[in-house]
N, CA, C and O atoms as a Tinker XYZ file with bonds, in Angstrom:
   512  protein
     1  N     98.084000  129.802000   47.333000    73     2
     2  CA    98.281000  128.742000   48.649000    64     1     3
     3  C     98.914000  127.303000   47.735000    63     2     4     5
     4  O     98.433000  126.855000   46.694000    81     3
     5  N     99.724000  126.950000   48.242000    73     3     6
     6  CA   100.347000  125.389000   47.700000    64     5     7
     7  C     99.560000  124.291000   47.551000    63     6     8     9
     8  O     98.433000  124.779000   47.469000    81     7
     9  N     99.465000  123.252000   47.476000    73     7    10
    10  CA    99.214000  121.740000   48.002000    64     9    11
    11  C     98.797000  121.370000   49.300000    63    10    12    13
    12  O     97.754000  121.092000   49.893000    81    11
    13  N     99.550000  121.435000   49.433000    73    11    14
    14  CA   100.392000  121.026000   50.959000    64    13    15
    15  C     99.427000  121.857000   52.161000    63    14    16    17
    16  O     99.001000  121.313000   53.179000    81    15
    17  N     99.217000  123.185000   51.811000    73    15    18
    18  CA    99.474000  124.758000   52.752000    64    17    19
    19  C     97.090000  124.288000   52.489000    63    18    20    21
    20  O     96.151000  124.351000   53.282000    81    19
    21  N     97.174000  123.961000   51.258000    73    19    22
    22  CA    95.414000  123.456000   51.222000    64    21    23
    23  C     94.872000  122.721000   51.926000    63    22    24    25
    24  O     93.786000  123.078000   52.384000    81    23
    25  N     95.595000  120.995000   52.399000    73    23    26
    26  CA    95.015000  120.322000   51.828000    64    25    27
    27  C     95.376000  120.145000   53.899000    63    26    28    29
    28  O     94.841000  119.183000   54.450000    81    27
    29  N     95.970000  120.804000   54.495000    73    27    30
    30  CA    96.339000  121.166000   55.643000    64    29    31
    31  C     94.988000  121.901000   56.602000    63    30    32    33
    32  O     94.556000  121.490000   57.679000    81    31
    33  N     94.383000  123.457000   55.572000    73    31    34
    34  CA    93.556000  124.473000   55.575000    64    33    35
    35  C     91.792000  123.222000   55.640000    63    34    36    37
    36  O     90.993000  123.114000   56.571000    81    35
    37  N     91.781000  122.524000   54.287000    73    35    38
    38  CA    90.923000  121.505000   54.800000    64    37    39
    39  C     91.064000  120.745000   55.463000    63    38    40    41
    40  O     89.935000  120.732000   55.953000    81    39
    41  N     91.568000  120.014000   55.943000    73    39    42
    42  CA    91.714000  118.937000   56.714000    64    41    43
    43  C     91.706000  119.037000   58.301000    63    42    44    45
    44  O     91.244000  118.238000   59.115000    81    43
    45  N     92.365000  120.279000   58.508000    73    43    46
    46  CA    92.158000  121.132000   60.142000    64    45    47
    47  C     93.969000  120.760000   60.144000    63    46    48    49
    48  O     94.520000  119.931000   59.421000    81    47
    49  N     94.675000  121.713000   61.256000    73    47    50
    50  CA    95.701000  121.003000   61.357000    64    49    51
    51  C     96.459000  119.780000   62.606000    63    50    52    53
    52  O     96.302000  119.480000   63.790000    81    51
    53  N     97.043000  119.506000   61.819000    73    51    54
    54  CA    97.104000  117.758000   63.298000    64    53    55
    55  C     97.103000  118.038000   64.902000    63    54    56    57
    56  O     96.807000  117.204000   65.758000    81    55
    57  N     97.476000  119.320000   65.117000    73    55    58
    58  CA    97.901000  119.669000   66.450000    64    57    59
    59  C     96.275000  120.284000   66.838000    63    58    60    61
    60  O     96.232000  120.710000   67.992000    81    59
    61  N     94.914000  120.401000   66.051000    73    59    62
    62  CA    94.222000  120.472000   66.863000    64    61    63
    63  C     93.265000  119.433000   66.528000    63    62    64    65
    64  O     92.128000  119.719000   66.901000    81    63
    65  N     93.420000  117.866000   65.704000    73    63    66
    66  CA    93.181000  116.733000   65.461000    64    65    67
    67  C     92.569000  116.190000   66.862000    63    66    68    69
    68  O     93.492000  116.204000   67.676000    81    67
    69  N     91.873000  115.913000   67.212000    73    67    70
    70  CA    91.278000  114.890000   68.709000    64    69    71
    71  C     91.855000  113.873000   69.078000    63    70    72    73
    72  O     92.025000  113.588000   70.264000    81    71
    73  N     92.401000  112.882000   67.688000    73    71    74
    74  CA    92.662000  111.374000   68.021000    64    73    75
    75  C     94.198000  111.598000   67.299000    63    74    76    77
    76  O     94.735000  110.490000   67.323000    81    75
    77  N     94.814000  112.270000   66.872000    73    75    78
    78  CA    96.177000  112.803000   67.091000    64    77    79
    79  C     96.468000  113.339000   68.398000    63    78    80    81
    80  O     97.677000  113.143000   68.523000    81    79
    81  N     96.185000  113.719000   69.100000    73    79    82
    82  CA    96.150000  114.256000   70.493000    64    81    83
    83  C     95.897000  113.226000   71.886000    63    82    84    85
    84  O     96.477000  113.356000   72.964000    81    83
    85  N     95.222000  112.540000   71.660000    73    83    86
    86  CA    94.833000  111.243000   72.118000    64    85    87
    87  C     95.866000  111.003000   72.071000    63    86    88    89
    88  O     96.575000  111.396000   72.997000    81    87
    89  N     96.670000  109.976000   70.592000    73    87    90
    90  CA    97.457000  109.582000   70.227000    64    89    91
    91  C     98.425000  109.293000   71.004000    63    90    92    93
    92  O     98.712000  108.329000   71.715000    81    91
    93  N     99.235000  111.028000   70.569000    73    91    94
    94  CA   100.547000  111.432000   71.521000    64    93    95
    95  C    100.194000  111.436000   72.963000    63    94    96    97
    96  O    101.099000  111.083000   73.719000    81    95
    97  N     98.876000  111.817000   73.580000    73    95    98
    98  CA    98.807000  110.983000   74.956000    64    97    99
    99  C     99.558000  109.781000   75.614000    63    98   100   101
   100  O    100.484000  109.629000   76.410000    81    99
   101  N     98.719000  109.015000   74.903000    73    99   102
   102  CA    98.706000  107.436000   75.173000    64   101   103
   103  C    100.284000  107.116000   74.880000    63   102   104   105
   104  O    100.713000  106.466000   75.833000    81   103
   105  N    101.196000  107.319000   73.998000    73   103   106
   106  CA   102.562000  107.514000   73.311000    64   105   107
   107  C    102.748000  108.041000   74.614000    63   106   108   109
   108  O    103.275000  107.150000   75.280000    81   107
   109  N    102.580000  109.011000   75.267000    73   107   110
   110  CA   103.460000  109.144000   76.491000    64   109   111
   111  C    103.583000  108.383000   77.729000    63   110   112   113
   112  O    104.582000  108.018000   78.349000    81   111
   113  N    102.237000  108.218000   77.961000    73   111   114
   114  CA   101.984000  106.994000   79.417000    64   113   115
   115  C    102.489000  105.555000   78.477000    63   114   116   117
   116  O    103.437000  105.124000   79.134000    81   115
   117  N    102.311000  104.701000   77.354000    73   115   118
   118  CA   103.183000  103.573000   77.030000    64   117   119
   119  C    105.126000  103.997000   77.500000    63   118   120   121
   120  O    106.023000  103.342000   78.032000    81   119
   121  N    104.994000  105.794000   76.792000    73   119   122
   122  CA   106.562000  105.361000   76.953000    64   121   123
   123  C    107.181000  105.324000   78.255000    63   122   124   125
   124  O    108.305000  104.897000   78.517000    81   123
   125  N    105.988000  106.016000   79.360000    73   123   126
   126  CA   106.873000  106.390000   80.983000    64   125   127
   127  C    106.687000  104.885000   81.315000    63   126   128   129
   128  O    107.765000  104.380000   81.627000    81   127
   129  N    105.658000  104.028000   81.342000    73   127   130
   130  CA   105.472000  102.858000   81.514000    64   129   131
   131  C    106.728000  101.754000   81.299000    63   130   132   133
   132  O    107.451000  101.306000   82.189000    81   131
   133  N    106.780000  101.424000   79.760000    73   131   134
   134  CA   108.390000  101.288000   79.781000    64   133   135
   135  C    109.554000  101.767000   80.581000    63   134   136   137
   136  O    110.407000  100.977000   80.985000    81   135
   137  N    109.589000  102.661000   80.745000    73   135   138
   138  CA   110.526000  103.724000   81.420000    64   137   139
   139  C    110.821000  103.052000   82.907000    63   138   140   141
   140  O    111.837000  102.732000   83.523000    81   139
   141  N    109.296000  103.005000   83.173000    73   139   142
   142  CA   109.110000  101.846000   84.598000    64   141   143
   143  C    109.410000  100.400000   84.481000    63   142   144   145
   144  O    109.638000   99.808000   85.536000    81   143
   145  N    109.433000   99.981000   83.784000    73   143   146
   146  CA   108.958000   98.427000   83.775000    64   145   147
   147  C    110.945000   97.972000   83.684000    63   146   148   149
   148  O    111.521000   97.123000   84.366000    81   147
   149  N    111.362000   98.596000   82.953000    73   147   150
   150  CA   112.898000   98.430000   82.709000    64   149   151
   151  C    113.969000   98.958000   84.144000    63   150   152   153
   152  O    115.018000   98.481000   84.577000    81   151
   153  N    113.294000   99.911000   84.498000    73   151   154
   154  CA   114.188000   99.885000   85.960000    64   153   155
   155  C    113.610000   98.394000   86.862000    63   154   156   157
   156  O    114.476000   97.766000   87.471000    81   155
   157  N    112.893000   98.142000   86.886000    73   155   158
   158  CA   112.511000   97.371000   87.417000    64   157   159
   159  C    112.666000   95.948000   87.693000    63   158   160   161
   160  O    112.517000   95.245000   88.693000    81   159
   161  N    113.054000   95.728000   86.345000    73   159   162
   162  CA   114.413000   94.174000   86.069000    64   161   163
   163  C    115.465000   94.764000   86.200000    63   162   164   165
   164  O    115.765000   94.926000   85.018000    81   163
   165  N    116.426000   95.305000   86.897000    73   163   166
   166  CA   117.498000   95.494000   87.147000    64   165   167
   167  C    117.305000   95.032000   88.375000    63   166   168   169
   168  O    118.258000   94.381000   88.803000    81   167
   169  N    115.567000   95.248000   89.738000    73   167   170
   170  CA   115.591000   95.184000   90.930000    64   169   171
   171  C    115.133000   93.584000   91.008000    63   170   172   173
   172  O    115.354000   92.899000   92.006000    81   171
   173  N    114.604000   93.189000   90.062000    73   171   174
   174  CA   114.038000   91.676000   90.320000    64   173   175
   175  C    114.219000   90.910000   90.303000    63   174   176   177
   176  O    113.818000   90.660000   89.166000    81   175
   177  N    114.816000   89.451000   90.891000    73   175   178
   178  CA   115.073000   88.306000   91.062000    64   177   179
   179  C    114.423000   87.008000   90.949000    63   178   180   181
   180  O    113.668000   86.787000   91.897000    81   179
   181  N    114.482000   86.150000   90.140000    73   179   182
   182  CA   113.422000   85.020000   90.241000    64   181   183
   183  C    114.106000   84.085000   91.323000    63   182   184   185
   184  O    115.261000   83.862000   91.686000    81   183
   185  N    112.946000   83.683000   91.633000    73   183   186
   186  CA   113.640000   82.676000   92.821000    64   185   187
   187  C    113.159000   81.689000   92.231000    63   186   188   189
   188  O    112.045000   81.899000   91.750000    81   187
   189  N    113.721000   80.335000   92.031000    73   187   190
   190  CA   113.669000   79.139000   91.717000    64   189   191
   191  C    113.783000   78.162000   92.735000    63   190   192   193
   192  O    112.979000   77.250000   92.539000    81   191
   193  N    114.472000   78.007000   93.741000    73   191   194
   194  CA   115.236000   77.429000   94.320000    64   193   195
   195  C    114.079000   77.146000   95.488000    63   194   196   197
   196  O    113.462000   78.205000   95.601000    81   195
   197  N    113.274000   75.679000   96.837000    73   195   198
   198  CA   112.751000   76.531000   97.221000    64   197   199
   199  C    112.988000   76.197000   98.678000    63   198   200   201
   200  O    113.688000   75.278000   99.104000    81   199
   201  N    112.075000   77.374000   99.607000    73   199   202
   202  CA   112.858000   77.494000  100.945000    64   201   203
   203  C    113.211000   75.094000  101.235000    63   202   204   205
   204  O    112.782000   74.000000  100.870000    81   203
   205  N    114.619000   75.989000  102.427000    73   203   206
   206  CA   114.563000   75.095000  103.326000    64   205   207
   207  C    113.460000   73.940000  104.079000    63   206   208   209
   208  O    113.530000   72.712000  104.130000    81   207
   209  N    112.606000   74.735000  104.534000    73   207   210
   210  CA   112.098000   74.603000  105.201000    64   209   211
   211  C    110.200000   74.226000  104.460000    63   210   212   213
   212  O    109.400000   74.961000  105.038000    81   211
   213  N    109.807000   73.700000  103.860000    73   211   214
   214  CA   108.482000   73.620000  102.945000    64   213   215
   215  C    107.429000   73.770000  104.232000    63   214   216   217
   216  O    106.584000   74.661000  104.314000    81   215
   217  N    107.576000   73.069000  104.892000    73   215   218
   218  CA   106.351000   72.790000  105.928000    64   217   219
   219  C    105.828000   74.184000  106.409000    63   218   220   221
   220  O    104.887000   74.228000  107.201000    81   219
   221  N    106.462000   75.398000  105.912000    73   219   222
   222  CA   106.101000   76.938000  106.699000    64   221   223
   223  C    106.338000   77.447000  105.493000    63   222   224   225
   224  O    107.112000   77.170000  104.577000    81   223
   225  N    105.049000   78.696000  105.783000    73   223   226
   226  CA   104.565000   79.438000  103.859000    64   225   227
   227  C    105.717000   80.511000  103.942000    63   226   228   229
   228  O    105.849000   81.356000  104.827000    81   227
   229  N    106.517000   80.312000  102.852000    73   227   230
   230  CA   107.105000   81.689000  102.205000    64   229   231
   231  C    106.967000   81.618000  101.266000    63   230   232   233
   232  O    106.479000   80.668000  100.655000    81   231
   233  N    107.506000   82.988000  100.707000    73   231   234
   234  CA   107.677000   83.621000   98.680000    64   233   235
   235  C    106.979000   81.870000   98.400000    63   234   236   237
   236  O    107.163000   80.760000   98.901000    81   235
   237  N    106.189000   82.410000   97.396000    73   235   238
   238  CA   105.777000   80.922000   96.657000    64   237   239
   239  C    105.446000   80.307000   96.827000    63   238   240   241
   240  O    105.325000   79.486000   95.917000    81   239
   241  N    105.006000   80.030000   97.937000    73   239   242
   242  CA   103.667000   78.711000   98.421000    64   241   243
   243  C    102.660000   78.963000   97.928000    63   242   244   245
   244  O    102.419000   80.082000   97.476000    81   243
   245  N    102.082000   78.275000   97.909000    73   243   246
   246  CA   100.790000   77.940000   97.847000    64   245   247
   247  C     99.771000   76.998000   98.729000    63   246   248   249
   248  O     99.700000   75.792000   98.964000    81   247
   249  N     99.024000   78.156000   99.093000    73   247   250
   250  CA    98.570000   77.672000  100.562000    64   249   251
   251  C     96.776000   77.651000  100.142000    63   250   252   253
   252  O     96.073000   78.313000   99.378000    81   251
   253  N     96.517000   76.418000  101.181000    73   251   254
   254  CA    95.345000   76.311000  101.108000    64   253   255
   255  C     94.295000   76.868000  102.835000    63   254   256   257
   256  O     94.047000   76.227000  103.856000    81   255
   257  N     94.093000   77.700000  102.593000    73   255   258
   258  CA    93.040000   77.524000  103.792000    64   257   259
   259  C     91.930000   77.736000  103.786000    63   258   260   261
   260  O     91.308000   77.921000  102.740000    81   259
   261  N     91.204000   77.775000  105.384000    73   259   262
   262  CA    89.898000   77.024000  105.835000    64   261   263
   263  C     89.481000   78.393000  106.008000    63   262   264   265
   264  O     90.573000   78.870000  106.316000    81   263
   265  N     88.322000   79.795000  106.038000    73   263   266
   266  CA    87.494000   80.695000  106.055000    64   265   267
   267  C     87.095000   80.042000  107.270000    63   266   268   269
   268  O     87.583000   78.919000  107.406000    81   267
   269  N     86.175000   80.529000  108.392000    73   267   270
   270  CA    85.057000   80.554000  109.114000    64   269   271
   271  C     84.239000   79.937000  109.115000    63   270   272   273
   272  O     83.554000   79.589000  110.077000    81   271
   273  N     84.076000   79.502000  107.334000    73   271   274
   274  CA    82.273000   78.971000  106.816000    64   273   275
   275  C     82.749000   77.456000  106.798000    63   274   276   277
   276  O     82.047000   76.507000  106.449000    81   275
   277  N     84.116000   77.393000  107.251000    73   275   278
   278  CA    84.356000   76.221000  106.360000    64   277   279
   279  C     84.804000   75.768000  104.905000    63   278   280   281
   280  O     85.108000   74.645000  104.505000    81   279
   281  N     84.748000   77.108000  104.165000    73   279   282
   282  CA    84.855000   76.806000  102.954000    64   281   283
   283  C     86.260000   77.214000  102.782000    63   282   284   285
   284  O     86.559000   78.281000  103.319000    81   283
   285  N     87.528000   76.351000  101.906000    73   283   286
   286  CA    88.673000   75.741000  101.470000    64   285   287
   287  C     89.061000   77.724000  100.660000    63   286   288   289
   288  O     88.225000   78.625000  100.731000    81   287
   289  N     90.191000   77.859000  100.126000    73   287   290
   290  CA    90.627000   78.446000   99.690000    64   289   291
   291  C     91.732000   78.441000   99.217000    63   290   292   293
   292  O     92.579000   77.961000   99.971000    81   291
   293  N     92.224000   78.919000   97.885000    73   291   294
   294  CA    94.038000   78.628000   97.095000    64   293   295
   295  C     94.968000   79.487000   97.019000    63   294   296   297
   296  O     95.149000   79.661000   95.814000    81   295
   297  N     95.729000   80.186000   97.653000    73   295   298
   298  CA    96.455000   81.526000   97.127000    64   297   299
   299  C     97.600000   81.577000   96.806000    63   298   300   301
   300  O     98.161000   82.434000   97.490000    81   299
   301  N     98.449000   80.979000   95.925000    73   299   302
   302  CA    99.716000   81.641000   95.988000    64   301   303
   303  C    100.354000   82.483000   96.245000    63   302   304   305
   304  O     99.946000   83.469000   95.631000    81   303
   305  N    101.781000   82.872000   97.262000    73   303   306
   306  CA   102.281000   83.315000   97.317000    64   305   307
   307  C    103.038000   84.408000   96.368000    63   306   308   309
   308  O    104.180000   83.951000   96.411000    81   307
   309  N    103.135000   85.895000   95.304000    73   307   310
   310  CA   103.668000   86.484000   94.733000    64   309   311
   311  C    104.145000   87.475000   94.866000    63   310   312   313
   312  O    104.090000   88.207000   95.855000    81   311
   313  N    104.991000   87.731000   93.314000    73   311   314
   314  CA   105.835000   89.514000   93.808000    64   313   315
   315  C    104.564000   90.268000   93.831000    63   314   316   317
   316  O    103.513000   89.693000   93.546000    81   315
   317  N    104.596000   91.661000   94.189000    73   315   318
   318  CA   103.937000   92.053000   93.841000    64   317   319
   319  C    103.316000   93.277000   92.419000    63   318   320   321
   320  O    102.436000   94.117000   92.232000    81   319
   321  N    104.744000   92.493000   91.545000    73   319   322
   322  CA   104.479000   92.571000   90.285000    64   321   323
   323  C    103.282000   91.274000   89.365000    63   322   324   325
   324  O    102.977000   91.057000   88.192000    81   323
   325  N    103.119000   91.008000   89.975000    73   323   326
   326  CA   102.729000   89.088000   89.951000    64   325   327
   327  C    101.253000   89.081000   90.162000    63   326   328   329
   328  O    100.362000   88.568000   89.486000    81   327
   329  N    101.215000   89.719000   91.172000    73   327   330
   330  CA    99.326000   88.858000   91.740000    64   329   331
   331  C     97.976000   89.714000   90.489000    63   330   332   333
   332  O     97.850000   90.527000   89.573000    81   331
   333  N     97.287000   88.796000   91.327000    73   331   334
   334  CA    96.315000   88.988000   89.934000    64   333   335
   335  C     95.520000   87.525000   90.849000    63   334   336   337
   336  O     95.967000   86.380000   90.787000    81   335
   337  N     94.533000   87.856000   91.489000    73   335   338
   338  CA    93.547000   87.821000   93.014000    64   337   339
   339  C     92.031000   86.347000   92.042000    63   338   340   341
   340  O     91.464000   85.270000   92.226000    81   339
   341  N     92.180000   87.594000   90.989000    73   339   342
   342  CA    91.258000   86.396000   89.733000    64   341   343
   343  C     91.697000   85.193000   90.069000    63   342   344   345
   344  O     90.947000   84.278000   90.408000    81   343
   345  N     93.170000   85.098000   89.984000    73   343   346
   346  CA    94.002000   83.875000   89.903000    64   345   347
   347  C     94.482000   82.880000   90.599000    63   346   348   349
   348  O     94.868000   81.743000   90.326000    81   347
   349  N     94.324000   83.953000   92.212000    73   347   350
   350  CA    94.685000   83.396000   93.526000    64   349   351
   351  C     96.324000   83.248000   93.649000    63   350   352   353
   352  O     97.118000   82.357000   93.952000    81   351
   353  N     96.376000   84.583000   93.254000    73   351   354
   354  CA    97.850000   84.422000   93.340000    64   353   355
   355  C     98.121000   86.679000   94.278000    63   354   356   357
   356  O     98.071000   87.807000   93.789000    81   355
   357  N     98.349000   86.174000   95.557000    73   355   358
   358  CA    98.287000   86.966000   96.181000    64   357   359
   359  C     99.707000   87.707000   96.713000    63   358   360   361
   360  O    100.557000   87.136000   97.394000    81   359
   361  N     99.773000   89.076000   96.262000    73   359   362
   362  CA   101.196000   89.897000   96.927000    64   361   363
   363  C    101.083000   89.336000   97.771000    63   362   364   365
   364  O    100.174000   88.926000   98.492000    81   363
   365  N    102.876000   89.269000   97.645000    73   363   366
   366  CA   103.323000   89.325000   99.582000    64   365   367
   367  C    103.001000   90.596000  100.187000    63   366   368   369
   368  O    102.758000   90.541000  101.392000    81   367
   369  N    102.929000   91.979000   99.508000    73   367   370
   370  CA   102.811000   92.590000  100.212000    64   369   371
   371  C    101.275000   92.882000  100.856000    63   370   372   373
   372  O    101.118000   94.042000  101.235000    81   371
   373  N    100.325000   92.131000  100.995000    73   371   374
   374  CA    99.199000   92.005000  101.171000    64   373   375
   375  C     99.150000   91.692000  102.569000    63   374   376   377
   376  O     99.994000   90.890000  102.968000    81   375
   377  N     98.007000   92.351000  103.723000    73   375   378
   378  CA    97.803000   91.803000  104.927000    64   377   379
   379  C     98.103000   90.319000  105.159000    63   378   380   381
   380  O     99.045000   89.864000  105.809000    81   379
   381  N     96.971000   89.521000  104.405000    73   379   382
   382  CA    96.769000   88.527000  104.404000    64   381   383
   383  C     97.972000   87.408000  104.380000    63   382   384   385
   384  O     98.025000   86.439000  105.138000    81   383
   385  N     99.118000   87.800000  103.151000    73   383   386
   386  CA   100.101000   87.219000  102.733000    64   385   387
   387  C    100.841000   87.403000  103.406000    63   386   388   389
   388  O    101.464000   86.343000  103.459000    81   387
   389  N    101.734000   88.778000  104.703000    73   387   390
   390  CA   102.086000   88.934000  105.754000    64   389   391
   391  C    101.700000   88.376000  106.968000    63   390   392   393
   392  O    102.371000   87.513000  107.533000    81   391
   393  N    100.514000   88.880000  107.457000    73   391   394
   394  CA   100.126000   86.941000  108.319000    64   393   395
   395  C    100.311000   85.690000  108.146000    63   394   396   397
   396  O    100.524000   84.877000  109.046000    81   395
   397  N    100.234000   85.438000  106.852000    73   395   398
   398  CA   100.654000   83.721000  106.945000    64   397   399
   399  C    102.368000   83.475000  106.975000    63   398   400   401
   400  O    102.816000   82.500000  107.578000    81   399
   401  N    103.361000   84.531000  106.208000    73   399   402
   402  CA   104.706000   84.115000  106.010000    64   401   403
   403  C    104.543000   84.038000  107.305000    63   402   404   405
   404  O    104.059000   84.742000  108.192000    81   403
   405  N    105.459000   82.234000  107.137000    73   403   406
   406  CA   106.525000   81.696000  108.677000    64   405   407
   407  C    106.041000   81.396000  109.171000    63   406   408   409
   408  O    106.509000   80.984000  110.232000    81   407
   409  N    103.908000   81.237000  108.805000    73   407   410
   410  CA   103.523000   79.951000  109.124000    64   409   411
   411  C    103.511000   78.903000  109.233000    63   410   412   413
   412  O    104.118000   78.543000  108.225000    81   411
   413  N    103.167000   77.786000  109.915000    73   411   414
   414  CA   103.062000   76.341000  108.585000    64   413   415
   415  C    101.302000   76.373000  108.996000    63   414   416   417
   416  O    100.383000   77.142000  109.278000    81   415
   417  N    101.711000   74.609000  108.746000    73   415   418
   418  CA    99.880000   73.677000  108.689000    64   417   419
   419  C     99.102000   73.842000  109.829000    63   418   420   421
   420  O     99.889000   73.204000  110.529000    81   419
   421  N     98.455000   74.073000  110.408000    73   419   422
   422  CA    97.325000   74.313000  111.508000    64   421   423
   423  C     97.195000   75.195000  112.063000    63   422   424   425
   424  O     96.350000   75.184000  112.958000    81   423
   425  N     97.898000   76.286000  111.829000    73   423   426
   426  CA    98.325000   77.342000  112.260000    64   425   427
   427  C     97.236000   78.357000  112.246000    63   426   428   429
   428  O     97.031000   78.418000  111.034000    81   427
   429  N     96.585000   79.010000  112.673000    73   427   430
   430  CA    95.324000   79.872000  113.524000    64   429   431
   431  C     96.361000   81.345000  112.457000    63   430   432   433
   432  O     97.571000   81.523000  112.601000    81   431
   433  N     95.674000   81.981000  111.711000    73   431   434
   434  CA    95.349000   83.340000  111.368000    64   433   435
   435  C     94.348000   84.259000  110.934000    63   434   436   437
   436  O     93.588000   84.262000  109.966000    81   435
   437  N     94.668000   85.602000  112.578000    73   435   438
   438  CA    93.515000   87.009000  111.808000    64   437   439
   439  C     94.232000   87.565000  111.017000    63   438   440   441
   440  O     95.446000   87.362000  111.030000    81   439
   441  N     93.601000   88.464000  110.073000    73   439   442
   442  CA    93.067000   89.606000  110.064000    64   441   443
   443  C     92.550000   90.803000  109.973000    63   442   444   445
   444  O     91.335000   90.613000  110.029000    81   443
   445  N     92.816000   92.303000  109.828000    73   443   446
   446  CA    92.028000   93.032000  110.038000    64   445   447
   447  C     91.664000   93.201000  108.447000    63   446   448   449
   448  O     92.383000   93.380000  107.464000    81   447
   449  N     90.988000   93.139000  108.524000    73   447   450
   450  CA    90.520000   93.682000  106.653000    64   449   451
   451  C     89.316000   94.917000  106.609000    63   450   452   453
   452  O     88.723000   95.278000  107.625000    81   451
   453  N     89.055000   95.523000  105.172000    73   451   454
   454  CA    87.778000   96.343000  105.556000    64   453   455
   455  C     86.717000   95.654000  105.471000    63   454   456   457
   456  O     85.987000   96.105000  104.589000    81   455
   457  N     86.272000   94.708000  106.020000    73   455   458
   458  CA    85.342000   93.832000  105.891000    64   457   459
   459  C     84.665000   93.363000  107.074000    63   458   460   461
   460  O     83.596000   92.768000  107.211000    81   459
   461  N     85.905000   93.939000  108.253000    73   459   462
   462  CA    86.434000   92.945000  109.308000    64   461   463
   463  C     87.596000   92.164000  109.733000    63   462   464   465
   464  O     88.492000   91.601000  109.104000    81   463
   465  N     87.335000   92.285000  110.952000    73   463   466
   466  CA    88.249000   90.700000  111.168000    64   465   467
   467  C     87.919000   89.384000  110.746000    63   466   468   469
   468  O     86.835000   88.810000  110.857000    81   467
   469  N     88.862000   89.021000  110.306000    73   467   470
   470  CA    88.747000   87.562000  109.576000    64   469   471
   471  C     90.044000   86.784000  109.999000    63   470   472   473
   472  O     91.187000   87.234000  109.916000    81   471
   473  N     89.562000   85.127000  110.623000    73   471   474
   474  CA    90.353000   83.954000  111.107000    64   473   475
   475  C     90.313000   83.388000  109.766000    63   474   476   477
   476  O     89.666000   83.547000  108.731000    81   475
   477  N     91.605000   82.405000  110.357000    73   475   478
   478  CA    91.589000   81.570000  109.001000    64   477   479
   479  C     92.276000   80.594000  109.032000    63   478   480   481
   480  O     93.402000   81.032000  109.272000    81   479
   481  N     92.365000   78.843000  108.885000    73   479   482
   482  CA    93.525000   78.467000  109.060000    64   481   483
   483  C     93.995000   77.714000  107.997000    63   482   484   485
   484  O     93.279000   77.466000  107.027000    81   483
   485  N     95.173000   77.318000  108.102000    73   483   486
   486  CA    95.961000   77.045000  107.347000    64   485   487
   487  C     96.125000   75.603000  107.457000    63   486   488   489
   488  O     96.728000   74.819000  108.189000    81   487
   489  N     94.828000   75.524000  105.755000    73   487   490
   490  CA    95.293000   73.750000  105.894000    64   489   491
   491  C     96.178000   72.661000  105.559000    63   490   492   493
   492  O     96.232000   71.558000  106.103000    81   491
   493  N     97.134000   73.280000  104.220000    73   491   494
   494  CA    98.076000   72.545000  103.261000    64   493   495
   495  C     99.003000   73.482000  103.203000    63   494   496   497
   496  O     98.795000   74.512000  103.843000    81   495
   497  N     99.959000   73.379000  102.603000    73   495   498
   498  CA   100.746000   74.460000  102.679000    64   497   499
   499  C    101.804000   73.696000  101.240000    63   498   500   501
   500  O    102.400000   72.882000  101.946000    81   499
   501  N    102.330000   73.468000   99.927000    73   499   502
   502  CA   102.786000   73.480000   99.176000    64   501   503
   503  C    103.730000   74.011000   98.492000    63   502   504   505
   504  O    103.825000   75.193000   98.822000    81   503
   505  N    104.705000   73.646000   97.462000    73   503   506
   506  CA   106.151000   74.531000   97.098000    64   505   507
   507  C    106.072000   73.276000   95.309000    63   506   508   509
   508  O    106.465000   72.121000   95.144000    81   507
   509  N    105.378000   74.275000   94.332000    73   507   510
   510  CA   105.620000   73.448000   92.894000    64   509   511
   511  C    106.761000   73.633000   92.380000    63   510   512
   512  O    107.059000   73.079000   91.322000    81   511
């Protein structure tokens, strides 16, 4: 036996190595995600202008809402690729965001959620 064949026999074939198999699987997942993101880049539009009517809620607005308990919550309406609930960024596809779009300050919003029907009042709308 040659030295390389003996080393392979002693260490096991790479294709039988669990770390190697996991690494290949992870690489396929990463490649798939990169392909997806490249396709998304062609479709994305960067919004830099404010809407003409800044008194209403539109994409990129930061909205302050008051719930039924009187607590205030602040949300920024962002694209579906940017949402982060913990950072106060709400996807424009979310039921609450859809209910807010086009509404002005002092509008009442009713949203059906898994927790039940929720009522909100728009306290403020701003664009930064």
